[in-house]
C-alpha positions as CSV (number, residue, x, y, z in Angstrom):
1,X,-1.1,-54.9,30.6
2,X,-3.9,-53.5,32.3
3,X,-5.1,-50.1,30.9
4,X,-4.2,-48.3,34.3
5,X,-0.7,-49.5,34.1
6,X,-0.5,-48.2,30.3
7,X,-1.5,-44.8,31.4
8,X,0.9,-44.9,34.4
9,X,3.9,-45.6,32.3
10,X,3.9,-42.3,30.3
11,X,3.1,-40.1,33.4
12,X,6.2,-42.1,35.3
13,X,8.5,-41.5,32.4
14,X,7.6,-37.9,32.6
15,X,8.4,-37.6,36.2
16,X,11.7,-39.4,36.0
17,X,12.5,-37.2,33.0
18,X,11.7,-33.8,34.8
19,X,13.8,-34.7,37.8
20,X,16.5,-35.4,35.5
21,X,16.8,-32.1,34.2
22,X,15.5,-30.4,37.5
23,X,19.1,-32.0,38.9
24,X,21.0,-30.7,36.2
25,X,24.4,-29.4,36.9
26,X,25.3,-25.6,36.5
27,X,27.8,-25.2,34.1
28,X,31.6,-24.0,35.1
29,X,32.5,-20.6,33.6
30,X,36.2,-19.1,33.2
31,X,37.7,-15.9,33.5
32,X,40.8,-15.3,31.3
33,X,43.1,-12.7,33.4
34,X,45.8,-12.2,30.6
35,X,48.2,-8.8,30.7
36,X,52.1,-7.9,31.2
37,X,54.1,-6.3,33.9
38,X,55.4,-3.1,33.1
39,X,59.0,-2.8,32.9
40,X,59.9,-6.8,33.8
41,X,63.2,-7.9,33.5
42,X,64.5,-11.7,33.1
43,X,65.9,-11.6,36.5
44,X,62.9,-11.5,38.7
45,X,60.8,-14.3,39.9
46,X,57.1,-12.5,39.1
47,X,53.9,-14.2,39.9
48,X,50.6,-13.4,39.5
49,X,47.8,-14.1,41.5
50,X,43.8,-13.8,40.6
51,X,41.4,-14.3,43.5
52,X,37.5,-14.0,42.6
53,X,35.4,-12.3,45.5
54,X,31.7,-12.6,46.0
55,X,28.9,-11.1,47.6
56,X,29.6,-10.1,51.2
57,X,33.4,-10.0,50.5
58,X,33.5,-14.1,50.5
59,X,36.6,-15.5,48.7
60,X,36.5,-17.8,45.9
61,X,38.2,-19.5,43.6
62,X,41.7,-18.3,43.0
63,X,44.9,-19.1,40.8
64,X,48.6,-18.1,40.3
65,X,51.0,-18.3,37.6
66,X,54.6,-17.1,36.8
67,X,55.0,-14.6,34.3
68,X,56.9,-15.3,31.4
69,X,58.8,-12.3,29.8
70,X,57.0,-10.2,31.6
71,X,53.6,-11.3,30.0
72,X,51.1,-13.6,32.2
73,X,47.6,-15.7,31.3
74,X,45.4,-17.1,34.1
75,X,42.2,-19.1,33.8
76,X,40.0,-19.3,36.8
77,X,37.2,-21.5,36.4
78,X,34.3,-20.7,38.9
79,X,30.7,-22.9,39.4
80,X,28.0,-20.9,38.4
81,X,25.4,-22.8,41.0
82,X,23.6,-20.2,43.7
83,X,23.3,-21.6,47.2
84,X,19.8,-21.8,48.4
85,X,18.4,-21.7,51.8
86,X,16.0,-24.2,50.9
87,X,17.5,-27.1,49.7
88,X,14.7,-28.6,47.6
89,X,14.6,-26.1,45.6
90,X,15.9,-26.4,41.9
91,X,19.5,-24.8,41.6
92,X,19.7,-21.2,40.3
93,X,22.8,-20.7,37.9
94,X,23.9,-17.4,37.9
95,X,26.6,-17.1,40.4
96,X,29.6,-14.7,39.3
97,X,31.9,-12.9,41.2
98,X,31.8,-9.4,42.1
99,X,35.1,-8.3,42.3
100,X,38.5,-9.7,40.7
101,X,41.5,-9.3,42.7
102,X,44.9,-9.6,40.8
103,X,48.1,-9.3,42.8
104,X,51.7,-9.2,41.6
105,X,54.2,-11.0,43.5
106,X,57.9,-10.7,43.1
107,X,59.2,-13.4,45.8
108,X,57.4,-12.9,49.1
109,X,56.4,-9.1,48.3
110,X,53.4,-7.5,46.5
111,X,54.6,-5.3,43.8
112,X,51.1,-4.3,43.0
113,X,47.5,-5.3,43.2
114,X,44.4,-4.3,41.0
115,X,40.6,-4.9,42.2
116,X,38.7,-4.9,39.5
117,X,34.9,-4.7,38.9
118,X,33.6,-8.0,37.4
119,X,30.5,-6.5,35.5
120,X,32.4,-3.5,34.4
121,X,36.1,-5.1,33.7
122,X,35.2,-8.4,32.0
123,X,33.1,-9.3,28.9
124,X,31.8,-13.0,27.7
125,X,33.7,-14.0,24.7
126,X,31.7,-17.4,24.5
127,X,28.7,-19.4,26.4
128,X,31.3,-19.8,29.3
129,X,34.1,-17.8,29.5
130,X,35.0,-13.9,30.1
131,X,38.3,-12.2,29.4
132,X,39.3,-8.7,30.6
133,X,37.5,-5.7,28.3
134,X,41.1,-3.8,27.7
135,X,44.9,-5.0,28.8
136,X,45.7,-5.4,32.0
137,X,49.5,-3.8,32.9
138,X,50.9,-4.2,36.2
139,X,53.5,-1.9,37.5
140,X,56.6,-4.2,39.2
141,X,57.0,-1.4,42.0
142,X,60.5,0.4,42.9
143,X,62.2,-2.8,43.0
C-alpha cells in the first residue's frame, strides 16, 4: 500500500466516525403525570388527558388514560430534538415543553383542567424522565 494511502485511511476513518456521531439521534424523554381525582366514585367513567405544549403555544405529544379507583398515571414520551432553520447544522437535543395541560373528562364533558409550567412543576428523576414535584389532585366538578 502506498504511503499516501496509508495516511489517508486514518483520516477517512476519523471523518466517518465524526459523521456517525454528528448524526446521532436525540434521546426521547418521558413526562410521568401521576395523581388522583378528589371524591371519585366507581360509577363515573373518568379519563385523564395530558397535552404537552411548546413555544408559541404549539401543541405536541399527548396521552390519555382511564382512571382506576380515582387514581391515574400517564407517561408521555417526547423527542428532545430541536428543529433548525438550517438542515446542515447538527441537531440540538434540548427541546422541552413549556406547559403541560392535564384535563379530567367525565364522558364527553370536561370536569377539570390544569395548566402546569414545566420548569416549575416537574423535576428530573433520571436521565430521561420527569415527574411532578407534588401530588396532582383533580376535582371532579359538581356532577
